[in-house]
C-alpha positions as CSV (number, residue, x, y, z in Angstrom):
1,M,45.7,23.3,130.2
2,N,45.3,27.2,129.7
3,H,44.1,26.6,126.4
4,S,41.6,24.0,127.4
5,Q,40.4,26.7,130.4
6,L,40.0,29.1,127.6
7,R,38.0,27.2,125.2
8,T,36.0,26.1,128.2
9,R,35.4,29.6,128.8
10,F,34.2,30.6,125.2
11,T,32.7,27.7,123.8
12,G,31.4,25.7,126.6
13,G,32.5,22.5,128.8
14,Y,31.0,20.0,126.5
15,E,32.6,21.7,123.3
16,A,35.7,22.2,124.6
17,K,36.0,18.7,126.1
18,A,34.8,17.3,122.5
19,E,37.6,19.7,120.9
20,C,40.1,18.2,123.1
21,Q,39.3,14.7,123.1
22,A,42.1,13.3,121.5
23,E,44.6,14.9,123.7
24,V,42.6,13.7,126.3
25,D,42.9,10.4,125.4
26,E,46.4,10.6,125.2
27,V,47.0,11.4,129.1
28,Y,46.6,7.8,129.6
29,A,49.2,6.2,127.3
30,A,51.8,9.4,128.6
31,L,50.7,8.0,132.1
32,A,50.7,3.8,131.3
33,Q,54.4,4.6,130.0
34,L,55.4,6.9,133.7
35,V,54.1,3.5,135.5
36,H,55.1,0.9,132.9
37,A,51.7,-0.7,133.1
38,V,50.6,-3.0,130.2
39,D,48.2,-0.9,128.7
40,V,46.4,1.9,129.3
41,G,42.8,0.6,130.5
42,E,45.1,-0.2,133.5
43,V,45.3,3.7,134.3
44,A,42.7,5.9,135.3
45,F,41.6,9.6,136.6
46,A,41.4,10.2,140.1
47,E,40.4,13.8,141.6
48,N,43.1,13.0,144.5
49,A,45.4,9.9,145.8
50,T,43.5,9.6,148.6
51,R,40.3,9.2,147.1
52,A,41.5,6.7,144.9
53,Y,43.1,4.6,147.9
54,D,39.8,4.8,149.6
55,Y,37.7,3.5,146.7
56,L,40.1,0.6,146.2
57,L,40.1,-0.2,149.7
58,H,36.1,-0.2,150.4
59,T,36.0,-2.0,146.8
60,V,37.6,-5.2,148.0
61,T,36.1,-4.6,151.6
62,V,32.9,-4.9,150.6
63,N,33.4,-7.4,147.6
64,S,35.4,-10.5,149.2
65,H,38.5,-11.5,151.6
66,A,37.1,-15.2,150.1
67,L,38.5,-14.0,146.9
68,K,42.0,-13.8,148.0
69,D,42.1,-17.7,146.6
70,A,42.2,-16.0,143.2
71,V,44.0,-12.8,143.9
72,H,46.4,-13.4,140.8
73,A,43.6,-15.2,138.6
74,D,42.3,-14.4,135.7
75,A,38.5,-15.3,136.3
76,P,35.8,-12.8,136.3
77,V,34.3,-12.2,140.2
78,T,30.9,-13.6,140.7
79,P,28.4,-12.7,143.1
80,S,28.4,-16.1,145.0
81,E,32.5,-15.1,145.5
82,R,31.5,-11.9,147.8
83,A,32.0,-11.7,151.2
84,L,32.5,-9.2,153.8
85,I,35.7,-9.1,155.4
86,G,34.8,-10.1,158.8
87,R,36.2,-10.2,162.3
88,D,38.7,-12.9,161.5
89,S,40.1,-11.5,158.6
90,V,43.9,-9.1,158.8
91,L,44.9,-6.3,157.3
92,I,48.5,-5.4,157.2
93,T,50.3,-1.9,157.3
94,T,53.2,-0.1,158.4
95,A,54.1,2.7,161.4
96,C,54.8,4.9,158.4
97,E,51.6,4.6,156.7
98,Y,50.1,8.0,155.7
99,G,47.9,9.2,158.0
100,S,44.2,9.5,155.4
101,N,45.5,5.7,154.7
102,Y,45.6,4.7,158.1
103,T,42.3,6.3,159.0
104,A,40.7,4.1,156.4
105,L,42.0,1.0,157.7
106,L,41.1,1.8,160.8
107,Q,37.5,2.3,159.7
108,V,37.7,-0.7,157.8
109,S,38.8,-2.4,161.0
110,N,36.2,-1.0,163.2
111,R,33.3,-1.8,160.8
112,T,34.3,-5.0,160.0
113,G,35.8,-6.7,163.3
114,A,39.0,-7.1,161.1
115,S,42.3,-6.9,162.9
116,L,45.2,-4.3,162.1
117,R,48.3,-5.4,162.1
118,C,51.7,-3.4,161.9
119,V,54.8,-4.6,160.5
120,R,57.5,-4.0,162.8
121,K,61.0,-1.6,162.1
122,E,64.2,-2.5,161.5
123,S,67.0,-0.2,163.4
124,S,66.8,2.4,160.6
125,G,63.5,2.7,160.5
126,V,62.9,0.9,157.1
127,L,59.9,-2.1,157.5
128,S,61.2,-5.4,158.6
129,L,60.6,-8.0,155.5
130,A,61.2,-10.6,158.4
131,H,58.4,-9.5,160.4
132,L,56.2,-9.1,157.2
133,Q,56.8,-12.6,156.3
134,E,56.2,-14.0,159.7
135,L,52.6,-12.1,159.8
136,L,51.8,-13.7,156.6
137,E,53.0,-17.1,157.6
138,E,50.9,-16.4,160.9
139,C,47.7,-15.3,159.6
140,G,47.6,-17.2,156.3
141,D,44.4,-17.3,154.3
142,R,43.2,-14.6,157.1
143,V,45.2,-11.8,155.2
144,A,43.3,-9.8,153.1
145,L,45.4,-7.2,152.3
146,V,48.7,-5.4,152.2
147,S,48.8,-1.6,152.5
148,L,52.2,0.0,152.1
149,C,53.3,4.0,151.9
150,W,56.4,3.2,149.5
151,V,57.7,7.0,150.4
152,P,56.3,8.4,153.9
153,T,55.4,11.7,153.7
154,N,57.9,13.1,156.8
155,G,61.3,12.3,156.0
156,G,63.4,10.3,153.3
157,L,62.5,6.7,154.0
158,V,62.1,5.0,150.7
159,Q,60.3,1.5,151.5
160,P,61.5,-2.1,149.7
161,A,58.1,-1.7,148.3
162,A,59.2,-4.5,145.4
163,E,60.2,-6.8,147.9
164,V,56.7,-6.4,150.0
165,G,55.5,-7.1,146.2
166,A,57.5,-10.6,145.9
167,L,56.4,-11.4,149.6
168,C,52.6,-10.6,148.5
169,K,52.8,-12.5,145.1
170,K,54.3,-15.7,147.3
171,Y,51.7,-15.7,149.7
172,N,48.6,-14.8,147.2
173,V,47.8,-11.5,149.1
174,L,46.1,-8.3,147.6
175,Y,48.7,-5.7,147.8
176,L,47.9,-1.8,147.6
177,L,50.6,0.8,146.8
178,D,50.4,4.5,147.8
179,A,53.0,5.8,145.2
180,C,52.1,9.4,146.1
181,Q,55.6,11.1,147.2
182,A,57.1,8.2,144.8
183,V,55.8,9.3,141.6
184,G,58.2,12.0,139.6
185,Q,61.2,11.3,141.4
186,I,61.8,7.6,141.6
187,D,61.6,5.5,138.2
188,V,58.3,3.6,138.9
189,D,57.8,0.3,137.3
190,V,54.6,-1.6,138.3
191,Q,55.8,-4.7,136.7
192,H,59.0,-4.9,138.8
193,L,56.6,-3.8,142.3
194,Q,54.3,-6.6,141.6
195,C,51.6,-4.5,143.1
196,D,47.6,-5.5,142.8
197,A,47.1,-1.3,142.4
198,L,48.8,1.9,142.7
199,V,47.3,5.5,143.9
200,T,49.4,8.6,143.3
201,T,48.6,12.5,142.9
202,A,49.6,15.0,140.2
203,R,51.0,17.7,142.3
204,K,53.9,16.4,144.3
205,F,57.1,15.4,142.8
206,L,55.6,14.8,139.1
207,R,54.8,18.8,139.5
208,G,51.4,18.4,138.4
209,P,48.1,20.2,139.1
210,R,46.4,20.3,142.4
211,G,43.6,18.3,142.8
212,M,44.0,15.6,140.3
213,G,45.6,12.0,140.5
214,F,45.4,8.9,138.9
215,M,45.6,5.3,139.6
216,Y,47.1,1.9,138.2
217,V,45.3,-1.5,138.6
218,R,47.0,-4.6,137.2
219,R,44.4,-6.6,134.9
220,G,43.6,-9.8,136.4
221,S,43.5,-8.6,139.8
222,V,40.9,-8.6,141.8
223,F,40.7,-4.9,142.2
224,A,40.4,-5.1,138.3
225,R,37.5,-7.8,138.7
226,A,35.5,-7.0,141.7
227,E,32.7,-4.4,141.0
228,P,33.7,-1.1,142.1
229,I,31.7,0.3,145.3
230,F,30.6,3.4,143.4
231,L,29.7,3.3,139.8
232,D,28.2,6.1,137.7
233,L,27.1,6.8,133.8
234,A,31.2,6.5,133.1
235,T,31.8,3.2,134.1
236,A,28.6,1.3,134.0
237,T,26.1,0.8,131.1
238,L,22.6,0.8,131.6
239,R,20.2,-2.1,130.0
240,K,17.2,-3.6,129.7
241,P,17.4,-7.5,130.7
242,T,16.8,-9.9,128.4
243,P,13.4,-10.9,127.9
244,Q,12.0,-14.6,127.3
245,R,8.6,-15.5,126.1
246,S,7.5,-19.6,125.8
247,Q,5.8,-21.2,122.5
248,G,4.9,-24.3,123.4
249,S,8.0,-26.4,124.8
250,R,10.2,-23.6,123.6
251,T,11.8,-20.5,124.7
252,D,12.6,-17.6,122.5
253,V,15.3,-15.2,123.4
254,L,14.5,-11.8,122.4
255,G,18.1,-9.8,122.6
256,I,17.6,-6.0,123.1
257,S,20.8,-4.0,122.0
258,G,22.5,-1.1,123.0
259,P,22.9,0.7,126.3
260,T,19.3,2.0,126.8
261,G,17.5,-1.1,125.1
262,T,15.4,-1.4,121.8
263,A,12.0,0.4,121.8
264,L,9.1,-1.9,122.1
265,S,7.7,-0.8,118.5
266,G,11.2,-2.2,116.9
267,L,9.7,-5.5,118.0
268,V,6.6,-5.8,115.4
269,E,8.9,-6.8,113.0
270,S,10.0,-10.0,115.0
271,G,6.6,-11.2,114.5
272,L,5.3,-10.5,118.1
273,S,1.7,-10.7,118.5
274,D,-0.1,-7.7,120.8
275,G,-0.3,-10.4,123.5
276,D,3.3,-10.9,123.1
277,K,4.2,-7.5,123.3
278,T,2.5,-7.0,126.8
279,N,4.3,-9.8,128.0
280,V,7.7,-8.2,127.0
281,E,6.3,-4.9,128.6
282,L,6.2,-6.6,131.8
283,Q,9.2,-8.7,131.9
284,L,11.2,-5.5,131.0
285,G,9.7,-3.8,133.6
286,E,10.9,-6.2,136.5
287,K,14.4,-5.2,137.0
288,D,17.0,-3.3,134.7
289,V,20.8,-4.2,134.9
290,F,23.9,-2.6,134.3
291,D,27.3,-3.7,132.8
292,T,30.4,-2.6,134.3
293,D,33.3,-1.1,132.3
294,P,36.1,-3.8,131.5
295,R,39.0,-2.1,131.8
296,P,40.9,-2.7,135.1
297,A,41.6,1.0,136.4
298,R,39.0,2.7,134.1
299,R,36.1,1.2,136.0
300,Y,37.0,3.2,138.7
301,E,36.6,6.7,136.8
302,N,33.4,8.9,137.2
303,W,31.8,10.9,134.9
304,E,32.9,14.4,135.9
305,R,36.5,15.2,136.1
306,N,38.4,18.8,135.7
307,Y,39.8,18.3,132.1
308,A,41.9,21.4,132.3
309,A,44.0,19.5,135.4
310,W,44.1,15.9,133.9
311,L,45.9,17.9,130.4
312,G,48.2,19.1,132.9
313,L,48.8,16.0,134.4
314,G,49.4,14.3,131.1
315,E,52.1,17.6,130.2
316,A,53.6,16.9,133.4
317,A,54.0,13.2,133.0
318,R,55.4,13.9,129.4
319,Y,57.8,16.4,130.6
320,A,59.3,13.8,133.4
321,L,59.3,11.5,130.5
322,S,61.5,13.6,128.5
323,I,63.9,14.3,130.9
324,G,64.2,10.6,132.0
325,L,62.8,9.1,135.1
326,P,66.5,7.1,135.9
327,K,68.3,10.8,135.5
328,I,65.6,12.4,137.9
329,E,66.1,9.6,140.7
330,Q,69.5,9.8,140.5
331,R,70.0,13.7,140.7
332,V,67.0,13.9,142.9
333,R,69.1,11.4,145.8
334,F,72.3,13.2,145.3
335,L,70.6,16.5,146.5
336,G,68.6,14.8,149.4
337,G,71.9,13.4,150.3
338,M,73.6,16.4,150.0
339,L,71.0,18.5,152.2
340,R,71.0,15.9,154.8
341,S,74.7,16.1,155.1
342,T,74.7,20.1,155.3
343,L,72.0,20.0,158.0
344,N,73.9,17.6,160.1
345,A,77.2,19.4,160.0
346,I,75.8,22.6,161.4
347,D,77.8,22.8,164.9
348,I,75.3,24.8,167.1
349,K,74.8,22.9,170.3
350,Y,72.3,23.8,172.9
351,R,72.7,22.3,176.4
352,V,70.6,19.7,177.7
353,V,69.9,19.7,181.9
354,S,68.4,17.0,183.4
355,R,68.2,15.7,187.4
356,S,69.8,12.4,187.6
357,A,67.5,9.4,187.9
358,E,68.9,8.0,191.1
359,H,68.2,11.5,193.1
360,S,65.1,12.4,191.3
361,A,62.7,10.5,193.5
362,V,63.9,12.5,196.7
363,P,60.7,14.8,198.1
364,S,62.8,17.3,199.9
365,Q,62.8,20.4,198.0
366,N,65.4,21.1,200.5
367,I,68.2,18.9,199.3
368,E,70.2,19.9,196.0
369,M,70.0,17.1,193.5
370,P,72.9,16.8,191.3
371,E,72.4,17.8,187.6
372,E,73.2,15.9,184.2
373,A,74.2,18.1,181.4
374,R,74.9,17.1,177.6
375,E,74.8,18.9,174.5
376,E,72.6,17.9,171.6
377,S,72.8,19.2,167.9
378,A,70.6,22.6,167.5
379,V,69.4,21.1,164.1
380,Q,68.4,17.5,164.0
381,V,67.9,15.5,160.6
382,M,64.8,13.5,161.5
383,C,64.7,11.1,158.4
384,L,64.5,7.1,158.5
385,G,66.0,4.9,156.4
386,E,69.8,3.9,155.1
387,A,71.6,7.1,153.7
388,H,72.0,5.5,150.1
389,L,68.3,4.5,149.5
390,Q,66.9,7.5,151.2
391,C,65.0,10.6,148.5
392,G,64.5,13.9,148.0
393,I,62.4,14.4,151.4
394,V,64.4,16.0,154.2
395,S,62.9,16.3,157.0
396,F,64.2,18.1,160.3
397,V,63.6,20.2,163.2
398,V,65.4,23.2,165.2
399,N,65.7,23.6,168.9
400,G,63.4,26.1,170.5
401,L,61.2,26.7,167.6
402,S,58.2,24.9,166.0
403,A,58.3,23.8,162.9
404,T,55.5,26.3,161.7
405,Q,58.1,29.1,163.1
406,V,60.9,27.8,161.1
407,K,59.0,27.6,157.9
408,D,57.6,31.0,158.0
409,T,61.2,32.5,158.9
410,L,62.4,30.6,156.2
411,S,59.6,31.9,153.8
412,E,59.1,35.6,155.0
413,T,63.2,36.4,156.0
414,Y,65.0,34.2,153.1
415,A,62.2,33.5,150.8
416,V,63.0,30.0,150.9
417,K,59.6,27.8,150.8
418,V,59.2,24.3,153.0
419,S,56.1,22.9,154.2
420,V,55.4,21.1,157.7
421,S,54.8,17.7,158.1
422,P,52.4,17.0,161.2
423,F,52.4,14.2,163.7
424,T,49.2,13.2,162.2
425,S,50.5,12.7,158.8
426,T,52.3,9.7,159.7
427,F,50.5,8.9,163.2
428,R,52.0,5.8,164.4
429,D,55.6,6.5,163.5
430,M,55.8,10.2,164.9
431,N,54.2,8.7,168.3
432,E,56.7,6.2,168.4
433,R,59.6,8.3,168.2
434,G,58.2,11.0,170.3
435,L,57.7,13.5,167.4
436,C,55.6,16.4,167.3
437,D,55.4,18.5,163.6
438,V,58.9,18.4,161.6
439,V,59.7,20.9,158.8
440,R,59.9,19.1,155.5
441,A,62.2,20.2,152.5
442,S,61.7,18.8,149.6
443,V,64.5,18.6,146.8
444,H,64.2,18.2,143.1
445,Y,66.5,18.0,139.8
446,F,66.0,21.6,138.9
447,N,68.0,22.7,142.1
448,T,71.5,23.3,142.2
449,E,74.2,22.5,144.6
450,Q,74.6,26.1,145.6
451,E,70.7,26.8,146.7
452,V,71.3,23.3,148.8
453,R,74.3,25.1,150.5
454,Y,72.1,28.3,150.8
455,F,69.2,26.7,152.4
456,A,71.5,25.0,154.8
457,E,73.1,28.4,155.7
458,C,69.6,30.0,156.3
459,V,69.0,27.2,159.1
460,R,71.7,27.8,160.2
461,Q,71.1,31.3,161.3
462,I,67.9,30.6,162.2
463,A,69.4,28.0,164.7
464,E,71.7,30.4,166.1
465,D,69.4,33.0,166.9
466,A,67.1,30.7,168.6
467,N,69.7,29.4,170.5
468,H,72.1,32.1,171.3
469,P,70.2,35.3,171.2
């Protein structure tokens, strides 16, 4: 990556890109291997996961709900098949959908009149597969899309993405999967997941550069056959239409080869008279055409990109592959479970006092109302999901402190870096649970058990200072 930046600085962007073209192409192979794609044409560059998600969602929005009958077919999409998602259409998501994705779904719903349905949770917080099946049965052909955030950003939950894929295939429904927090910590196999498209970023558990991501599009899916909502010179080839001229009862077709057509002067050899050439000129001026890239995912790329970051993404993918994703997943799950256990074991309590409900309605200020007191843990882990299926994201709160205060204290006092997951990042879930922002700690395979214990001790001390000053 640094080498590419230096070459750009001293030789120019075009020259640097040309010099490293082989390396650029190798990134596709690494990404295809990373997610178990069938071929390199099924993976493509994206500026980030959100833009990839928006690109795919809005493409099928303007292309076709009517196409759902051919979701798993291989026939090309034709203009006659196109129909806007309308008032009768249904989009399905979950309460743990990422905020940006949820916003995009709301936008499509508002623009088209399509209804947005949310799958209920099980008691553990994971989505209910039974309820998803009920929705698919109830809504039938009106279901245009199922959108799933595999690993929500605000905790350790891992949704049953493969089981959702099996249901989508059974009911012939388009399936869009956000794998931002999954790629790099979970062994991702798109064949097993049966998703039609997957989007992710470079910078999270894959540990690549910021401002870079990629997408997977399954060959034969509607995403692979629909015309992308945006096209440029990287994904569409401009050409002149094939002109026709009549000679008596016979029509001769004059083919014009090449992306920009063939000069009219070159047609003299075909035996055209000056009058014929004039007619051809007029026909060529009627309407130019373009051909889209036939590769499933590459048709969603654009011409301009950060090639240094792209090469960095490739290096990150190869590094993860060299360690082995099954090994990484096992290690991350172990450390995540260890961190949750050590945080839950922090034995600092605070007293919660509330007035009895049966006395709270007494209006007189002179009547002494009894109080009910209980003790709660000063540190509370807020992760959803069954323990044995949780991942390396660990979210928690500390009584008496905001998530930002905890983050800043960990950084400034203990040199430990965490982030804050705001309530808007998983808007519906956080509102359903009555949560504001939460502290998010993410362990990875390179962390040690000693570091996990040190982190828990830092949090214990912060909680002690906040609740027993």
